[in-house]
MIMARKE-945646 format. One line per field, with one value per residue (C-alpha): residue in one letter; residue number from 1; x, y, z. Coordinates in nm, 3 decimals, always signed. Example, Ala and Ser with C-alpha at 12.3 -4.5 7.8 and 13.67 -1.06 7.14 Angstrom:
2
rest <- c(a:s) $
nr <- c(1:2) $
x <- c(+1.230:+1.367) $
y <- c(-0.450:-0.106) $
z <- c(+0.780:+0.714) $
//
This chain:
304
rest <- c(m:s:i:f:l:d:k:n:s:k:v:i:v:q:g:i:t:g:s:e:g:s:k:h:t:q:r:m:l:n:a:g:t:q:i:v:g:g:t:n:p:k:k:a:g:q:s:l:d:f:t:v:t:p:v:g:p:g:n:a:t:a:g:t:v:s:v:p:v:f:g:t:v:a:d:a:k:e:q:t:g:a:t:v:s:v:i:f:v:p:p:a:f:t:k:g:a:v:v:e:a:i:d:a:g:m:a:l:v:v:i:i:t:e:g:v:p:v:a:d:t:a:e:f:r:a:y:a:e:q:k:g:v:q:l:i:g:p:n:c:p:g:i:i:t:p:g:q:s:n:v:g:i:t:p:p:d:i:t:g:p:g:r:i:g:l:v:s:k:s:g:t:l:t:y:q:m:m:y:e:l:s:d:i:g:f:s:t:a:i:g:i:g:g:d:p:i:v:g:t:t:h:i:d:a:l:r:a:f:e:a:d:p:d:t:d:l:i:v:m:i:g:e:i:g:g:d:a:e:e:r:a:a:d:f:i:k:a:n:v:t:k:p:v:v:g:y:v:a:g:f:t:a:p:e:g:k:t:m:g:h:a:g:a:i:v:s:g:s:a:g:t:a:q:a:k:k:e:a:l:e:a:a:g:v:k:v:g:k:t:p:t:e:t:a:n:l:a:r:e:i:l:t:a) $
nr <- c(1:2:3:4:5:6:7:8:9:10:11:12:13:14:15:16:17:18:19:20:21:22:23:24:25:26:27:28:29:30:31:32:33:34:35:36:37:38:39:40:41:42:43:44:45:46:47:48:49:50:51:52:53:54:55:56:57:58:59:60:61:62:63:64:65:66:67:68:69:70:71:72:73:74:75:76:77:78:79:80:81:82:83:84:85:86:87:88:89:90:91:92:93:94:95:96:97:98:99:100:101:102:103:104:105:106:107:108:109:110:111:112:113:114:115:116:117:118:119:120:121:122:123:124:125:126:127:128:129:130:131:132:133:134:135:136:137:138:139:140:141:142:143:144:145:146:147:148:149:150:151:152:153:154:155:156:157:158:159:160:161:162:163:164:165:166:167:168:169:170:171:172:173:174:175:176:177:178:179:180:181:182:183:184:185:186:187:188:189:190:191:192:193:194:195:196:197:198:199:200:201:202:203:204:205:206:207:208:209:210:211:212:213:214:215:216:217:218:219:220:221:222:223:224:225:226:227:228:229:230:231:232:233:234:235:236:237:238:239:240:241:242:243:244:245:246:247:248:249:250:251:252:253:254:255:256:257:258:259:260:261:262:263:264:265:266:267:268:269:270:271:272:273:274:275:276:277:278:279:280:281:282:283:284:285:286:287:288:289:290:291:292:293:294:295:296:297:298:299:300:301:302:303:304) $
x <- c(+0.528:+0.385:+0.175:+0.307:+0.646:+0.930:+1.305:+1.390:+1.193:+1.419:+1.288:+1.345:+1.239:+1.085:+1.169:+1.465:+1.652:+1.363:+1.339:+1.065:+1.216:+1.562:+1.432:+1.218:+1.480:+1.700:+1.426:+1.354:+1.723:+1.741:+1.454:+1.643:+1.456:+1.656:+1.670:+1.860:+1.808:+1.613:+1.502:+1.538:+1.573:+1.786:+2.031:+2.085:+2.429:+2.467:+2.439:+2.327:+2.511:+2.317:+2.456:+2.249:+2.161:+1.949:+1.606:+1.353:+1.369:+1.521:+1.827:+1.972:+2.348:+2.516:+2.738:+2.727:+2.504:+2.543:+2.216:+2.244:+2.011:+1.868:+1.698:+1.398:+1.226:+1.297:+1.671:+1.654:+1.472:+1.706:+2.019:+1.898:+1.621:+1.385:+1.021:+0.885:+0.865:+0.767:+0.665:+0.748:+0.665:+0.426:+0.058:+0.079:+0.346:+0.211:+0.007:+0.307:+0.528:+0.279:+0.229:+0.606:+0.643:+0.364:+0.516:+0.854:+0.702:+0.705:+0.501:+0.415:+0.385:+0.336:+0.212:+0.270:+0.172:-0.143:-0.358:-0.357:-0.659:-0.922:-0.952:-0.579:-0.609:-0.904:-0.701:-0.382:-0.569:-0.754:-0.424:-0.261:-0.547:-0.512:-0.140:-0.170:+0.025:-0.052:-0.093:-0.104:-0.226:-0.224:-0.231:-0.113:+0.169:+0.259:+0.330:+0.551:+0.641:+0.809:+1.161:+1.183:+1.097:+0.926:+0.814:+0.666:+0.659:+0.549:+0.775:+0.964:+1.017:+0.653:+0.622:+0.790:+0.694:+0.393:+0.069:-0.168:-0.248:-0.354:-0.530:-0.626:-0.757:-0.589:-0.215:-0.215:-0.459:-0.231:+0.050:-0.167:-0.297:+0.057:+0.157:-0.148:-0.071:+0.307:+0.318:+0.184:+0.329:+0.227:+0.279:+0.217:+0.050:-0.090:-0.217:-0.435:-0.512:-0.831:-0.901:-1.230:-1.036:-0.732:-0.525:-0.537:-0.877:-0.981:-1.101:-0.766:-0.586:-0.841:-0.803:-0.424:-0.426:-0.675:-0.429:-0.123:-0.051:+0.137:-0.150:-0.380:-0.605:-0.692:-0.752:-0.941:-0.965:-1.220:-1.375:-1.694:-1.787:-1.845:-1.936:-1.595:-1.645:-1.991:-1.849:-1.564:-1.822:-1.993:-1.656:-1.566:-1.896:-1.846:-1.470:-1.279:-1.239:-0.990:-1.113:-1.147:-1.160:-1.268:-1.269:-1.453:-1.331:-1.587:-1.868:-1.899:-1.868:-2.147:-2.355:-2.255:-1.910:-1.589:-1.366:-0.995:-0.971:-1.130:-1.343:-1.478:-1.809:-2.144:-2.477:-2.792:-2.756:-2.512:-2.150:-2.202:-1.982:-2.287:-2.402:-2.054:-2.029:-2.361:-2.262:-1.933:-2.092:-2.350:-2.055:-1.915:-1.658:-1.602:-1.598:-1.444:-1.567:-1.211:-0.868:-0.778:-1.101:-1.037:-0.685:-0.818:-1.072:-0.789:-0.577:-0.862:-0.915:-0.547:-0.486:-0.808) $
y <- c(-1.375:-1.065:-0.769:-0.425:-0.470:-0.723:-0.754:-0.599:-0.280:+0.026:+0.289:+0.661:+0.865:+1.208:+1.411:+1.190:+1.468:+1.547:+1.384:+1.137:+1.067:+0.989:+0.787:+0.563:+0.535:+0.381:+0.135:+0.044:-0.019:-0.238:-0.442:-0.497:-0.243:-0.133:+0.243:+0.398:+0.768:+1.051:+1.399:+1.746:+2.033:+2.231:+1.948:+1.796:+1.646:+1.555:+1.206:+1.057:+0.771:+0.504:+0.222:-0.083:-0.331:-0.609:-0.650:-0.920:-1.163:-1.015:-0.944:-0.654:-0.662:-0.500:-0.207:+0.152:+0.260:+0.600:+0.724:+1.006:+1.306:+1.438:+1.765:+1.608:+1.274:+1.278:+1.309:+1.028:+0.800:+0.877:+0.804:+0.509:+0.339:+0.366:+0.272:+0.326:+0.645:+0.685:+1.031:+1.187:+1.555:+1.789:+1.789:+2.126:+1.992:+1.641:+1.707:+1.861:+1.570:+1.311:+1.489:+1.514:+1.140:+1.062:+1.291:+1.123:+0.788:+0.611:+0.290:+0.292:+0.594:+0.538:+0.840:+0.815:+1.174:+1.225:+1.537:+1.572:+1.780:+1.554:+1.783:+1.739:+1.361:+1.358:+1.559:+1.354:+1.024:+1.113:+1.215:+0.887:+0.687:+0.883:+0.804:+0.442:+0.492:+0.285:+0.501:+0.376:+0.619:+0.887:+0.853:+0.493:+0.267:+0.162:-0.181:-0.471:-0.790:-0.971:-1.088:-0.880:-0.512:-0.274:+0.070:+0.284:+0.259:-0.101:-0.275:-0.538:-0.793:-0.880:-1.161:-1.345:-1.449:-1.672:-1.731:-1.468:-1.139:-0.857:-0.530:-0.295:+0.056:+0.070:+0.084:-0.057:-0.334:-0.418:-0.473:-0.669:-0.902:-0.962:-1.055:-1.275:-1.474:-1.462:-1.841:-1.856:-1.541:-1.302:-1.263:-0.887:-0.662:-0.323:-0.048:+0.153:+0.437:+0.552:+0.882:+0.926:+0.903:+0.678:+0.563:+0.184:+0.054:-0.275:-0.378:-0.297:-0.513:-0.794:-0.803:-0.820:-1.089:-1.296:-1.289:-1.371:-1.746:-1.736:-1.585:-1.858:-1.656:-1.288:-1.101:-0.775:-0.524:-0.246:+0.003:+0.196:+0.478:+0.500:+0.207:+0.075:-0.259:-0.308:-0.241:-0.480:-0.744:-0.707:-0.743:-1.053:-1.217:-1.162:-1.195:-1.359:-1.737:-1.749:-1.757:-1.413:-1.344:-1.003:-0.781:-0.450:-0.214:-0.006:-0.229:-0.014:+0.327:+0.575:+0.701:+1.035:+1.048:+1.042:+0.768:+0.786:+0.809:+1.091:+0.843:+0.662:+0.836:+0.665:+0.816:+0.618:+0.256:+0.336:+0.261:+0.066:-0.229:-0.457:-0.353:-0.414:-0.750:-0.860:-0.748:-0.937:-1.252:-1.244:-1.258:-1.566:-1.386:-1.516:-1.213:-1.208:-0.987:-0.928:-0.934:-1.255:-1.426:-1.313:-1.456:-1.785:-1.804:-1.758:-2.020:-2.271:-2.229:-2.265:-2.563:-2.749) $
z <- c(-0.817:-0.655:-0.757:-0.851:-0.675:-0.673:-0.603:-0.941:-0.877:-0.880:-0.642:-0.595:-0.292:-0.352:-0.044:+0.051:+0.234:+0.472:+0.813:+0.716:+0.374:+0.507:+0.804:+0.590:+0.315:+0.585:+0.678:+0.317:+0.248:+0.559:+0.411:+0.085:-0.128:-0.430:-0.362:-0.653:-0.591:-0.441:-0.540:-0.397:-0.647:-0.400:-0.332:-0.676:-0.719:-0.354:-0.210:+0.118:+0.287:+0.474:+0.688:+0.601:+0.874:+0.721:+0.886:+0.809:+0.518:+0.205:-0.001:+0.200:+0.243:+0.544:+0.457:+0.341:+0.053:-0.112:-0.264:-0.522:-0.504:-0.831:-0.912:-1.083:-1.112:-1.486:-1.417:-1.163:-1.404:-1.691:-1.487:-1.279:-1.476:-1.178:-1.232:-0.879:-0.675:-0.312:-0.195:+0.141:+0.092:+0.280:+0.174:-0.002:-0.240:-0.289:-0.603:-0.777:-0.673:-0.801:-1.132:-1.173:-1.116:-1.363:-1.626:-1.576:-1.666:-1.331:-1.346:-0.974:-0.744:-0.370:-0.173:+0.200:+0.287:+0.494:+0.491:+0.112:-0.001:-0.154:-0.456:-0.522:-0.497:-0.735:-0.985:-0.979:-0.964:-1.285:-1.444:-1.341:-1.489:-1.812:-1.826:-1.713:-1.390:-1.078:-0.766:-0.408:-0.142:-0.024:+0.355:+0.343:+0.464:+0.109:-0.034:+0.068:-0.111:+0.179:+0.112:-0.204:-0.166:+0.074:-0.045:+0.228:+0.607:+0.671:+0.924:+0.721:+0.998:+1.079:+0.826:+0.543:+0.191:+0.148:-0.041:+0.101:-0.070:+0.162:+0.079:+0.359:+0.418:+0.759:+0.819:+1.171:+1.075:+0.783:+1.030:+1.271:+1.000:+0.872:+1.226:+1.286:+0.969:+0.987:+1.010:+0.653:+0.494:+0.218:-0.155:-0.133:+0.124:+0.023:+0.249:+0.012:+0.255:+0.420:+0.244:+0.055:-0.274:-0.318:-0.612:-0.581:-0.471:-0.316:-0.661:-0.826:-0.573:-0.593:-0.972:-0.945:-0.675:-0.876:-1.168:-0.954:-0.967:-0.636:-0.437:-0.306:-0.077:-0.040:+0.284:+0.246:+0.531:+0.505:+0.743:+0.794:+0.558:+0.185:-0.036:-0.143:+0.031:-0.120:-0.466:-0.392:-0.293:-0.630:-0.804:-0.602:-0.685:-1.059:-1.104:-0.818:-0.801:-0.512:-0.153:+0.008:+0.380:+0.506:+0.809:+0.848:+1.120:+1.306:+1.435:+1.748:+1.579:+1.656:+1.364:+1.212:+1.372:+1.169:+1.306:+1.229:+0.853:+0.658:+0.464:+0.769:+0.834:+0.859:+0.758:+0.831:+0.725:+0.445:+0.519:+0.841:+0.929:+0.942:+0.592:+0.453:+0.630:+0.481:+0.131:+0.151:+0.290:+0.011:-0.230:-0.060:+0.155:+0.507:+0.739:+1.085:+1.369:+1.492:+1.321:+1.506:+1.401:+1.043:+1.051:+1.186:+0.902:+0.650:+0.824:+0.825:+0.450:+0.363:+0.591:+0.509) $
//
């Protein structure tokens, strides 16, 4: 089992002919992702050839794969049966690309682009909720179900399949935690992005991991700013029966300074790493002060 993504997921790449889109399509194919098409209105009818070199655990097969380019997401879905779209387009065009994917009936839309205006994100997130579409991102590394499918920019060779579910605001901390716990492995790892508004929240992922019979433990990585982690703590206390281990980045961040992600700003006592740590611990979550300490806490629980 996994959440949101598995080996049967058929994926299209919006912006496949751009430098980032083509580069990461290559990496996703190497990881065994079932890429069935891409979109570029100006290059419909063409195809791109990729030489697949399998990387990491998965079902990739060495050889050449020809990926067709469609004019619209609707055309791609109609001709391939795709249900997942990953978006590599510039910020100014991201809202239009997301809305197009939602209108085409994609079940999951993963938005890698950073620098998307918050007003745009608020608009397409509300539209996705109205239509029942799962968004991940923007400004995120995407989602990986190791050994099955990898949609986004997460390196596929850090870890293999296992029993841990991971949800993280930070891309690099996602990768580090996957590496730290590579001896155990992951059911699914999601980088939800660090913008003030994102599609999939900590709570969305926690709910899905709680319902997944093959996830035994959840690791949740947050960071300073906002109240997402406090709200997640309330949700865990009321709804999650599986053990949760947490880490909050930013214990040494100075007050009033934006650190890294657009959402990571602290004002007074609200949004501090210490406040988030206390809220999580009050909900029964074991919180590490460093990624390595957090990984060790998870390992101790699973090997007890």
